[in-house]
All heavy atoms as TSV, in Angstrom:
chain	resi	resn	atom	element	x	y	z
A	1	GLY	N	N	69.188	102.206	109.980
A	1	GLY	CA	C	68.353	101.068	110.166
A	1	GLY	C	C	69.102	99.755	110.139
A	1	GLY	O	O	68.510	98.734	110.339
A	2	TYR	N	N	70.417	99.780	109.888
A	2	TYR	CA	C	71.157	98.524	109.770
A	2	TYR	C	C	72.007	98.227	110.999
A	2	TYR	O	O	72.748	97.254	111.015
A	2	TYR	CB	C	72.061	98.539	108.531
A	2	TYR	CG	C	71.276	98.470	107.236
A	2	TYR	CD1	C	71.001	99.614	106.518
A	2	TYR	CD2	C	70.831	97.256	106.747
A	2	TYR	CE1	C	70.284	99.549	105.340
A	2	TYR	CE2	C	70.114	97.183	105.576
A	2	TYR	CZ	C	69.840	98.338	104.870
A	2	TYR	OH	O	69.139	98.273	103.704
A	3	GLY	N	N	71.964	99.088	112.010
A	3	GLY	CA	C	72.760	98.855	113.207
A	3	GLY	C	C	74.250	98.959	112.957
A	3	GLY	O	O	75.017	98.173	113.467
A	4	MET	N	N	74.651	99.919	112.151
A	4	MET	CA	C	76.062	100.066	111.804
A	4	MET	C	C	76.799	100.864	112.869
A	4	MET	O	O	76.224	101.718	113.524
A	4	MET	CB	C	76.210	100.783	110.465
A	4	MET	CG	C	75.695	99.988	109.325
A	4	MET	SD	S	76.010	100.702	107.682
A	4	MET	CE	C	76.499	102.351	107.937
A	5	ARG	N	N	78.065	100.547	113.005
A	5	ARG	CA	C	78.973	101.331	113.831
A	5	ARG	C	C	80.052	101.893	112.932
A	5	ARG	O	O	80.496	101.228	112.003
A	5	ARG	CB	C	79.636	100.461	114.904
A	5	ARG	CG	C	78.700	100.070	116.005
A	5	ARG	CD	C	79.424	99.403	117.144
A	5	ARG	NE	N	80.090	98.199	116.665
A	5	ARG	CZ	C	81.122	97.636	117.274
A	5	ARG	NH1	N	81.614	98.149	118.365
A	5	ARG	NH2	N	81.661	96.548	116.788
A	6	VAL	N	N	80.470	103.092	113.219
A	6	VAL	CA	C	81.538	103.732	112.462
A	6	VAL	C	C	82.770	103.788	113.345
A	6	VAL	O	O	82.704	104.249	114.480
A	6	VAL	CB	C	81.141	105.156	112.023
A	6	VAL	CG1	C	82.305	105.856	111.351
A	6	VAL	CG2	C	79.920	105.103	111.114
A	7	LEU	N	N	83.867	103.283	112.825
A	7	LEU	CA	C	85.142	103.341	113.525
A	7	LEU	C	C	86.105	104.159	112.688
A	7	LEU	O	O	86.262	103.915	111.500
A	7	LEU	CB	C	85.731	101.939	113.724
A	7	LEU	CG	C	84.894	100.940	114.505
A	7	LEU	CD1	C	85.578	99.580	114.486
A	7	LEU	CD2	C	84.702	101.415	115.928
A	8	GLU	N	N	86.735	105.113	113.314
A	8	GLU	CA	C	87.759	105.890	112.633
A	8	GLU	C	C	89.079	105.567	113.309
A	8	GLU	O	O	89.238	105.775	114.509
A	8	GLU	CB	C	87.462	107.381	112.738
A	8	GLU	CG	C	88.383	108.204	111.878
A	8	GLU	CD	C	87.928	109.653	111.805
A	8	GLU	OE1	O	86.743	109.928	112.023
A	8	GLU	OE2	O	88.799	110.493	111.528
A	9	LEU	N	N	89.994	105.011	112.539
A	9	LEU	CA	C	91.257	104.546	113.092
A	9	LEU	C	C	92.377	105.530	112.793
A	9	LEU	O	O	92.423	106.103	111.702
A	9	LEU	CB	C	91.617	103.183	112.516
A	9	LEU	CG	C	90.580	102.082	112.730
A	9	LEU	CD1	C	91.010	100.818	112.005
A	9	LEU	CD2	C	90.377	101.808	114.204
A	10	PRO	N	N	93.295	105.689	113.730
A	10	PRO	CA	C	94.452	106.545	113.451
A	10	PRO	C	C	95.327	105.884	112.389
A	10	PRO	O	O	95.454	104.659	112.350
A	10	PRO	CB	C	95.172	106.640	114.792
A	10	PRO	CG	C	94.755	105.412	115.529
A	10	PRO	CD	C	93.366	105.093	115.061
A	11	GLU	N	N	95.896	106.703	111.540
A	11	GLU	CA	C	96.739	106.160	110.480
A	11	GLU	C	C	98.094	105.763	111.049
A	11	GLU	O	O	98.775	106.548	111.685
A	11	GLU	CB	C	96.936	107.196	109.383
A	11	GLU	CG	C	97.696	106.652	108.205
A	11	GLU	CD	C	97.887	107.688	107.122
A	11	GLU	OE1	O	96.934	108.436	106.843
A	11	GLU	OE2	O	98.995	107.731	106.564
A	12	THR	N	N	98.439	104.518	110.850
A	12	THR	CA	C	99.756	104.001	111.221
A	12	THR	C	C	100.389	103.436	109.960
A	12	THR	O	O	99.681	103.150	108.983
A	12	THR	CB	C	99.662	102.882	112.280
A	12	THR	OG1	O	98.965	101.771	111.694
A	12	THR	CG2	C	98.935	103.348	113.537
A	13	PRO	N	N	101.694	103.255	109.931
A	13	PRO	CA	C	102.313	102.662	108.736
A	13	PRO	C	C	101.716	101.299	108.391
A	13	PRO	O	O	101.510	100.977	107.214
A	13	PRO	CB	C	103.790	102.543	109.115
A	13	PRO	CG	C	103.996	103.617	110.140
A	13	PRO	CD	C	102.698	103.682	110.911
A	14	GLU	N	N	101.389	100.510	109.398
A	14	GLU	CA	C	100.829	99.169	109.156
A	14	GLU	C	C	99.434	99.261	108.539
A	14	GLU	O	O	99.120	98.531	107.589
A	14	GLU	CB	C	100.778	98.371	110.467
A	14	GLU	CG	C	102.142	98.077	111.063
A	14	GLU	CD	C	102.727	99.246	111.884
A	14	GLU	OE1	O	102.025	100.219	112.177
A	14	GLU	OE2	O	103.914	99.154	112.216
A	15	LEU	N	N	98.593	100.144	109.090
A	15	LEU	CA	C	97.250	100.301	108.517
A	15	LEU	C	C	97.314	100.868	107.110
A	15	LEU	O	O	96.568	100.454	106.226
A	15	LEU	CB	C	96.390	101.203	109.406
A	15	LEU	CG	C	95.890	100.584	110.702
A	15	LEU	CD1	C	95.160	101.617	111.537
A	15	LEU	CD2	C	94.997	99.394	110.428
A	16	ARG	N	N	98.193	101.830	106.897
A	16	ARG	CA	C	98.340	102.422	105.561
A	16	ARG	C	C	98.715	101.336	104.566
A	16	ARG	O	O	98.124	101.221	103.493
A	16	ARG	CB	C	99.399	103.522	105.557
A	16	ARG	CG	C	99.751	103.948	104.130
A	16	ARG	CD	C	100.338	105.302	104.024
A	16	ARG	NE	N	99.377	106.374	104.156
A	16	ARG	CZ	C	98.405	106.648	103.283
A	16	ARG	NH1	N	98.236	105.902	102.220
A	16	ARG	NH2	N	97.595	107.649	103.471
A	17	GLN	N	N	99.707	100.536	104.888
A	17	GLN	CA	C	100.164	99.496	103.962
A	17	GLN	C	C	99.064	98.482	103.679
A	17	GLN	O	O	98.833	98.115	102.527
A	17	GLN	CB	C	101.389	98.796	104.533
A	17	GLN	CG	C	101.926	97.703	103.632
A	17	GLN	CD	C	103.159	97.024	104.230
A	17	GLN	OE1	O	103.585	97.336	105.337
A	17	GLN	NE2	N	103.710	96.089	103.505
A	18	ARG	N	N	98.375	98.030	104.705
A	18	ARG	CA	C	97.396	96.967	104.530
A	18	ARG	C	C	96.070	97.445	103.941
A	18	ARG	O	O	95.464	96.749	103.128
A	18	ARG	CB	C	97.132	96.276	105.857
A	18	ARG	CG	C	96.159	95.141	105.727
A	18	ARG	CD	C	96.086	94.310	106.968
A	18	ARG	NE	N	95.102	93.282	106.776
A	18	ARG	CZ	C	95.323	92.003	106.912
A	18	ARG	NH1	N	96.514	91.587	107.267
A	18	ARG	NH2	N	94.384	91.130	106.725
A	19	TYR	N	N	95.606	98.625	104.361
A	19	TYR	CA	C	94.250	99.028	104.010
A	19	TYR	C	C	94.135	100.232	103.085
A	19	TYR	O	O	93.115	100.406	102.450
A	19	TYR	CB	C	93.442	99.301	105.281
A	19	TYR	CG	C	93.266	98.067	106.115
A	19	TYR	CD1	C	93.984	97.898	107.285
A	19	TYR	CD2	C	92.404	97.057	105.713
A	19	TYR	CE1	C	93.839	96.752	108.048
A	19	TYR	CE2	C	92.258	95.904	106.463
A	19	TYR	CZ	C	92.979	95.763	107.635
A	19	TYR	OH	O	92.831	94.629	108.372
A	20	LEU	N	N	95.149	101.065	103.013
A	20	LEU	CA	C	95.031	102.263	102.198
A	20	LEU	C	C	95.831	102.201	100.909
A	20	LEU	O	O	95.397	102.724	99.891
A	20	LEU	CB	C	95.462	103.505	102.995
A	20	LEU	CG	C	94.594	103.871	104.183
A	20	LEU	CD1	C	95.178	105.070	104.905
A	20	LEU	CD2	C	93.169	104.125	103.759
A	21	GLY	N	N	97.010	101.603	100.948
A	21	GLY	CA	C	97.854	101.616	99.761
A	21	GLY	C	C	98.173	103.052	99.394
A	21	GLY	O	O	98.596	103.831	100.229
A	22	GLN	N	N	97.890	103.435	98.163
A	22	GLN	CA	C	98.155	104.796	97.706
A	22	GLN	C	C	96.975	105.748	97.962
A	22	GLN	O	O	97.082	106.942	97.705
A	22	GLN	CB	C	98.495	104.787	96.210
A	22	GLN	CG	C	99.741	103.996	95.880
A	22	GLN	CD	C	100.966	104.541	96.608
A	22	GLN	OE1	O	101.206	105.737	96.634
A	22	GLN	NE2	N	101.719	103.653	97.229
A	23	ALA	N	N	95.863	105.232	98.452
A	23	ALA	CA	C	94.689	106.076	98.696
A	23	ALA	C	C	94.911	106.945	99.931
A	23	ALA	O	O	95.565	106.538	100.884
A	23	ALA	CB	C	93.450	105.204	98.900
A	24	GLY	N	N	94.361	108.138	99.899
A	24	GLY	CA	C	94.448	109.029	101.048
A	24	GLY	C	C	93.514	108.631	102.172
A	24	GLY	O	O	93.748	108.935	103.333
A	25	GLN	N	N	92.442	107.922	101.807
A	25	GLN	CA	C	91.476	107.447	102.782
A	25	GLN	C	C	90.708	106.292	102.168
A	25	GLN	O	O	90.737	106.096	100.957
A	25	GLN	CB	C	90.505	108.551	103.181
A	25	GLN	CG	C	89.650	109.033	102.034
A	25	GLN	CD	C	88.750	110.182	102.439
A	25	GLN	OE1	O	88.928	110.787	103.485
A	25	GLN	NE2	N	87.771	110.484	101.607
A	26	ALA	N	N	90.023	105.545	102.995
A	26	ALA	CA	C	89.195	104.454	102.498
A	26	ALA	C	C	88.058	104.211	103.473
A	26	ALA	O	O	88.181	104.469	104.664
A	26	ALA	CB	C	90.011	103.179	102.315
A	27	LEU	N	N	86.979	103.727	102.930
A	27	LEU	CA	C	85.816	103.358	103.707
A	27	LEU	C	C	85.569	101.877	103.451
A	27	LEU	O	O	85.453	101.463	102.294
A	27	LEU	CB	C	84.602	104.185	103.264
A	27	LEU	CG	C	83.268	103.812	103.858
A	27	LEU	CD1	C	83.262	104.105	105.364
A	27	LEU	CD2	C	82.162	104.583	103.164
A	28	TYR	N	N	85.521	101.116	104.514
A	28	TYR	CA	C	85.269	99.684	104.411
A	28	TYR	C	C	83.911	99.365	105.000
A	28	TYR	O	O	83.562	99.871	106.064
A	28	TYR	CB	C	86.327	98.891	105.188
A	28	TYR	CG	C	87.633	98.739	104.474
A	28	TYR	CD1	C	88.578	99.747	104.494
A	28	TYR	CD2	C	87.929	97.583	103.781
A	28	TYR	CE1	C	89.783	99.619	103.837
A	28	TYR	CE2	C	89.136	97.439	103.118
A	28	TYR	CZ	C	90.056	98.458	103.155
A	28	TYR	OH	O	91.255	98.322	102.493
A	29	LEU	N	N	83.177	98.507	104.323
A	29	LEU	CA	C	81.928	97.978	104.857
A	29	LEU	C	C	82.214	96.528	105.228
A	29	LEU	O	O	82.514	95.708	104.356
A	29	LEU	CB	C	80.817	98.069	103.811
A	29	LEU	CG	C	79.462	97.517	104.225
A	29	LEU	CD1	C	78.923	98.247	105.456
A	29	LEU	CD2	C	78.484	97.629	103.066
A	30	ILE	N	N	82.157	96.248	106.511
A	30	ILE	CA	C	82.505	94.920	107.016
A	30	ILE	C	C	81.243	94.270	107.588
A	30	ILE	O	O	80.567	94.847	108.437
A	30	ILE	CB	C	83.612	95.012	108.081
A	30	ILE	CG1	C	84.839	95.705	107.458
A	30	ILE	CG2	C	83.959	93.626	108.618
A	30	ILE	CD1	C	85.942	95.999	108.433
A	31	ARG	N	N	80.958	93.080	107.097
A	31	ARG	CA	C	79.783	92.348	107.557
A	31	ARG	C	C	79.980	91.887	108.998
A	31	ARG	O	O	81.108	91.839	109.489
A	31	ARG	CB	C	79.543	91.124	106.668
A	31	ARG	CG	C	79.295	91.471	105.236
A	31	ARG	CD	C	78.993	90.291	104.362
A	31	ARG	NE	N	79.423	88.993	104.855
A	31	ARG	CZ	C	79.434	87.879	104.143
A	31	ARG	NH1	N	79.034	87.899	102.888
A	31	ARG	NH2	N	79.833	86.743	104.650
A	32	PRO	N	N	78.909	91.510	109.688
A	32	PRO	CA	C	79.034	91.021	111.071
A	32	PRO	C	C	79.957	89.806	111.212
A	32	PRO	O	O	80.581	89.616	112.248
A	32	PRO	CB	C	77.594	90.658	111.461
A	32	PRO	CG	C	76.755	91.547	110.604
A	32	PRO	CD	C	77.514	91.659	109.299
A	33	ASP	N	N	80.087	89.004	110.136
A	33	ASP	CA	C	80.986	87.849	110.198
A	33	ASP	C	C	82.419	88.222	109.804
A	33	ASP	O	O	83.246	87.371	109.564
A	33	ASP	CB	C	80.466	86.707	109.325
A	33	ASP	CG	C	80.300	87.082	107.859
A	33	ASP	OD1	O	80.584	88.244	107.489
A	33	ASP	OD2	O	79.882	86.221	107.082
A	34	GLN	N	N	82.701	89.523	109.754
A	34	GLN	CA	C	84.014	90.104	109.520
A	34	GLN	C	C	84.534	89.945	108.091
A	34	GLN	O	O	85.719	90.076	107.834
A	34	GLN	CB	C	85.026	89.600	110.543
A	34	GLN	CG	C	84.630	89.981	111.953
A	34	GLN	CD	C	85.643	89.569	112.984
A	34	GLN	OE1	O	86.727	89.118	112.662
A	34	GLN	NE2	N	85.301	89.722	114.232
A	35	ILE	N	N	83.639	89.688	107.159
A	35	ILE	CA	C	83.982	89.660	105.743
A	35	ILE	C	C	83.891	91.085	105.214
A	35	ILE	O	O	82.918	91.789	105.485
A	35	ILE	CB	C	83.017	88.744	104.956
A	35	ILE	CG1	C	83.081	87.311	105.459
A	35	ILE	CG2	C	83.277	88.827	103.449
A	35	ILE	CD1	C	84.393	86.613	105.224
A	36	VAL	N	N	84.891	91.519	104.436
A	36	VAL	CA	C	84.835	92.838	103.811
A	36	VAL	C	C	83.829	92.755	102.669
A	36	VAL	O	O	84.017	92.015	101.707
A	36	VAL	CB	C	86.220	93.281	103.293
A	36	VAL	CG1	C	86.103	94.586	102.514
A	36	VAL	CG2	C	87.198	93.434	104.444
A	37	ALA	N	N	82.754	93.515	102.796
A	37	ALA	CA	C	81.692	93.506	101.794
A	37	ALA	C	C	81.930	94.538	100.704
A	37	ALA	O	O	81.477	94.368	99.581
A	37	ALA	CB	C	80.341	93.760	102.461
A	38	ALA	N	N	82.629	95.626	101.034
A	38	ALA	CA	C	82.900	96.673	100.051
A	38	ALA	C	C	84.027	97.549	100.570
A	38	ALA	O	O	84.262	97.638	101.770
A	38	ALA	CB	C	81.664	97.518	99.801
A	39	ARG	N	N	84.705	98.189	99.613
A	39	ARG	CA	C	85.751	99.164	99.951
A	39	ARG	C	C	85.643	100.298	98.947
A	39	ARG	O	O	85.531	100.072	97.742
A	39	ARG	CB	C	87.141	98.549	99.854
A	39	ARG	CG	C	88.259	99.569	100.126
A	39	ARG	CD	C	89.633	98.969	99.808
A	39	ARG	NE	N	90.707	99.866	100.138
A	39	ARG	CZ	C	91.207	100.791	99.323
A	39	ARG	NH1	N	90.700	100.954	98.121
A	39	ARG	NH2	N	92.205	101.553	99.710
A	40	TRP	N	N	85.650	101.508	99.461
A	40	TRP	CA	C	85.593	102.678	98.600
A	40	TRP	C	C	86.656	103.673	99.045
A	40	TRP	O	O	86.979	103.765	100.227
A	40	TRP	CB	C	84.254	103.405	98.727
A	40	TRP	CG	C	83.040	102.595	98.411
A	40	TRP	CD1	C	82.520	102.331	97.178
A	40	TRP	CD2	C	82.145	101.982	99.341
A	40	TRP	NE1	N	81.367	101.592	97.285
A	40	TRP	CE2	C	81.117	101.359	98.614
A	40	TRP	CE3	C	82.107	101.890	100.732
A	40	TRP	CZ2	C	80.071	100.672	99.209
A	40	TRP	CZ3	C	81.078	101.201	101.334
A	40	TRP	CH2	C	80.078	100.601	100.574
A	41	THR	N	N	87.174	104.441	98.108
A	41	THR	CA	C	88.002	105.587	98.471
A	41	THR	C	C	87.124	106.818	98.575
A	41	THR	O	O	87.489	107.786	99.229
A	41	THR	CB	C	89.148	105.823	97.470
A	41	THR	OG1	O	88.596	105.970	96.165
A	41	THR	CG2	C	90.140	104.675	97.511
A	42	GLU	N	N	85.958	106.771	97.949
A	42	GLU	CA	C	84.930	107.804	98.061
A	42	GLU	C	C	83.583	107.123	97.931
A	42	GLU	O	O	83.414	106.254	97.084
A	42	GLU	CB	C	85.061	108.845	96.961
A	42	GLU	CG	C	86.315	109.675	97.021
A	42	GLU	CD	C	86.350	110.741	95.930
A	42	GLU	OE1	O	85.283	111.118	95.419
A	42	GLU	OE2	O	87.458	111.168	95.607
A	43	ALA	N	N	82.641	107.512	98.767
A	43	ALA	CA	C	81.293	106.951	98.670
A	43	ALA	C	C	80.310	107.947	99.265
A	43	ALA	O	O	80.639	108.660	100.205
A	43	ALA	CB	C	81.205	105.614	99.398
A	44	ASP	N	N	79.120	107.939	98.699
A	44	ASP	CA	C	78.072	108.775	99.274
A	44	ASP	C	C	77.038	107.866	99.941
A	44	ASP	O	O	77.110	106.638	99.848
A	44	ASP	CB	C	77.444	109.680	98.221
A	44	ASP	CG	C	76.820	108.907	97.070
A	44	ASP	OD1	O	76.473	107.718	97.236
A	44	ASP	OD2	O	76.673	109.489	95.986
A	45	ALA	N	N	76.088	108.473	100.614
A	45	ALA	CA	C	75.090	107.702	101.357
A	45	ALA	C	C	74.308	106.755	100.453
A	45	ALA	O	O	74.003	105.627	100.846
A	45	ALA	CB	C	74.155	108.648	102.100
A	46	ASP	N	N	73.982	107.189	99.230
A	46	ASP	CA	C	73.221	106.331	98.311
A	46	ASP	C	C	74.010	105.088	97.921
A	46	ASP	O	O	73.463	103.990	97.834
A	46	ASP	CB	C	72.825	107.109	97.056
A	46	ASP	CG	C	71.769	108.178	97.330
A	46	ASP	OD1	O	71.039	108.064	98.338
A	46	ASP	OD2	O	71.686	109.126	96.535
A	47	THR	N	N	75.307	105.248	97.684
A	47	THR	CA	C	76.162	104.109	97.327
A	47	THR	C	C	76.230	103.104	98.457
A	47	THR	O	O	76.099	101.890	98.254
A	47	THR	CB	C	77.578	104.611	96.980
A	47	THR	OG1	O	77.494	105.520	95.889
A	47	THR	CG2	C	78.506	103.459	96.622
A	48	ILE	N	N	76.423	103.605	99.660
A	48	ILE	CA	C	76.500	102.726	100.833
A	48	ILE	C	C	75.162	102.038	101.057
A	48	ILE	O	O	75.108	100.828	101.303
A	48	ILE	CB	C	76.945	103.517	102.066
A	48	ILE	CG1	C	78.361	104.070	101.842
A	48	ILE	CG2	C	76.880	102.659	103.324
A	48	ILE	CD1	C	78.790	105.116	102.833
A	49	GLN	N	N	74.068	102.786	100.954
A	49	GLN	CA	C	72.722	102.221	101.140
A	49	GLN	C	C	72.456	101.117	100.120
A	49	GLN	O	O	71.895	100.075	100.455
A	49	GLN	CB	C	71.673	103.320	101.007
A	49	GLN	CG	C	70.282	102.894	101.340
A	49	GLN	CD	C	70.069	102.641	102.813
A	49	GLN	OE1	O	70.765	103.205	103.648
A	49	GLN	NE2	N	69.139	101.782	103.134
A	50	ALA	N	N	72.868	101.319	98.875
A	50	ALA	CA	C	72.653	100.302	97.830
A	50	ALA	C	C	73.426	99.040	98.150
A	50	ALA	O	O	72.924	97.929	97.963
A	50	ALA	CB	C	73.067	100.860	96.468
A	51	GLN	N	N	74.646	99.172	98.647
A	51	GLN	CA	C	75.430	97.991	99.002
A	51	GLN	C	C	74.820	97.255	100.189
A	51	GLN	O	O	74.760	96.034	100.210
A	51	GLN	CB	C	76.878	98.381	99.310
A	51	GLN	CG	C	77.779	97.203	99.580
A	51	GLN	CD	C	77.928	96.292	98.375
A	51	GLN	OE1	O	78.072	96.752	97.257
A	51	GLN	NE2	N	77.891	94.991	98.593
A	52	LEU	N	N	74.354	98.006	101.174
A	52	LEU	CA	C	73.685	97.373	102.321
A	52	LEU	C	C	72.440	96.626	101.882
A	52	LEU	O	O	72.186	95.511	102.341
A	52	LEU	CB	C	73.322	98.439	103.365
A	52	LEU	CG	C	74.478	99.007	104.158
A	52	LEU	CD1	C	74.032	100.235	104.936
A	52	LEU	CD2	C	75.062	97.967	105.098
A	53	ALA	N	N	71.662	97.209	100.994
A	53	ALA	CA	C	70.471	96.545	100.484
A	53	ALA	C	C	70.837	95.271	99.739
A	53	ALA	O	O	70.190	94.230	99.899
A	53	ALA	CB	C	69.676	97.490	99.586
A	54	ALA	N	N	71.894	95.329	98.933
A	54	ALA	CA	C	72.335	94.150	98.191
A	54	ALA	C	C	72.755	93.029	99.134
A	54	ALA	O	O	72.459	91.862	98.894
A	54	ALA	CB	C	73.478	94.510	97.254
A	55	ILE	N	N	73.423	93.381	100.210
A	55	ILE	CA	C	73.857	92.371	101.190
A	55	ILE	C	C	72.649	91.715	101.850
A	55	ILE	O	O	72.584	90.493	101.978
A	55	ILE	CB	C	74.791	92.995	102.235
A	55	ILE	CG1	C	76.117	93.376	101.598
A	55	ILE	CG2	C	75.003	92.044	103.413
A	55	ILE	CD1	C	76.988	94.252	102.475
A	56	THR	N	N	71.708	92.528	102.286
A	56	THR	CA	C	70.550	91.978	102.993
A	56	THR	C	C	69.654	91.177	102.069
A	56	THR	O	O	68.930	90.290	102.519
A	56	THR	CB	C	69.740	93.074	103.697
A	56	THR	OG1	O	69.287	94.026	102.747
A	56	THR	CG2	C	70.581	93.765	104.761
A	57	GLU	N	N	69.705	91.470	100.761
A	57	GLU	CA	C	68.916	90.710	99.788
A	57	GLU	C	C	69.677	89.499	99.256
A	57	GLU	O	O	69.168	88.771	98.427
A	57	GLU	CB	C	68.521	91.628	98.623
A	57	GLU	CG	C	67.581	92.729	99.029
A	57	GLU	CD	C	67.377	93.764	97.945
A	57	GLU	OE1	O	67.852	93.555	96.808
A	57	GLU	OE2	O	66.761	94.812	98.237
A	58	GLY	N	N	70.925	89.327	99.697
A	58	GLY	CA	C	71.707	88.163	99.287
A	58	GLY	C	C	72.320	88.257	97.915
A	58	GLY	O	O	72.622	87.255	97.292
A	59	ARG	N	N	72.553	89.470	97.403
A	59	ARG	CA	C	73.167	89.627	96.091
A	59	ARG	C	C	74.656	89.761	96.202
A	59	ARG	O	O	75.229	90.112	97.136
A	59	ARG	CB	C	72.620	90.846	95.354
A	59	ARG	CG	C	71.187	90.666	94.994
A	59	ARG	CD	C	70.689	91.773	94.106
A	59	ARG	NE	N	70.315	92.898	94.965
A	59	ARG	CZ	C	70.322	94.163	94.564
A	59	ARG	NH1	N	70.726	94.475	93.367
A	59	ARG	NH2	N	69.934	95.117	95.351
């Protein structure tokens, strides 16, 4: 219901250094204005839904 797009990027040394660090994977929630709203190394649907709700409610 939020009009989200999912992008899966190939791992490159540059992406690993900038976005993953020591994590094996990461999930980023990026607002339409390109601000990183959240970053998780693990997240379930409820966690993501709660963050989306918080954003839309202005928290």
